[in-house]
C-alpha positions in Angstrom: 18.2 -11.4 -9.8 19.5 -14.6 -10.9 23.1 -14.8 -12.0 22.4 -17.7 -14.3 22.2 -17.2 -18.0 20.9 -19.5 -20.6 23.2 -20.9 -23.2 20.5 -20.7 -25.9 17.4 -18.8 -26.7 15.4 -21.9 -27.3 13.5 -24.0 -24.8 13.6 -22.6 -21.3 15.0 -24.7 -18.4 12.7 -26.3 -15.9 13.6 -23.7 -13.3 12.9 -20.9 -15.6 9.5 -22.3 -16.5 8.6 -22.6 -12.9 9.6 -19.1 -12.2 7.6 -17.8 -15.1 4.6 -19.8 -13.9 4.9 -18.2 -10.4 5.3 -14.7 -12.0 2.1 -15.3 -14.0 0.1 -16.5 -10.9 1.3 -13.6 -8.9 0.2 -11.1 -11.6 -3.1 -12.8 -11.8 -3.6 -12.4 -8.1 -2.6 -8.7 -8.2 -5.0 -8.1 -11.2 -7.9 -9.8 -9.3 -7.2 -7.6 -6.3 -7.1 -4.5 -8.3 -10.3 -5.5 -10.0 -12.0 -6.1 -6.7 -10.8 -2.7 -5.4 -12.1 -0.9 -8.5 -15.5 -2.5 -8.1 -15.6 -1.5 -4.5 -14.6 2.1 -5.3 -17.4 2.2 -7.9 -20.0 0.9 -5.3 -19.0 3.2 -2.5 -21.5 5.9 -1.6 -19.3 8.9 -2.1 -21.6 11.4 -0.5 -21.5 9.6 2.8 -17.7 9.5 2.7 -17.2 13.2 1.8 -17.0 14.4 5.5 -14.8 11.5 6.5 -12.3 12.0 3.7 -12.3 15.7 4.5 -11.4 14.9 8.1 -8.6 12.5 7.2 -7.1 14.9 4.6 -7.1 17.6 7.3 -5.4 15.3 9.8 -2.8 14.3 7.2 -2.3 18.0 6.4 -1.4 18.6 10.0 1.5 16.2 9.7 3.2 18.2 7.0 6.4 20.0 8.0 6.0 23.8 8.6 8.4 24.6 5.8 6.3 22.8 3.2 3.1 24.5 4.5 4.7 27.9 4.2 6.0 27.2 0.7 2.6 26.1 -0.4 0.9 29.1 1.1 3.3 31.4 -0.7 2.5 29.7 -4.0 -1.2 30.1 -3.4 -0.7 33.8 -2.6 1.3 34.3 -5.8 -1.4 32.6 -7.9 -4.1 34.8 -6.5 
């Protein structure tokens, strides 16, 4: 963060204005990317992806440490 502080709350300095414009452009790019992702997720044929997602979740599950697996299994047994 910047160590500079403005002397007044009035008109921002030139540097502050440039920084604010850059922030705004960055936020707009992020928003556009998220919007594109949201549209893509809506258009994906989810039935085709079911098996693929299940496979990747199973692969990820194998990477969990043994201790976490045992704790989760105990929780499931207690719930049943």
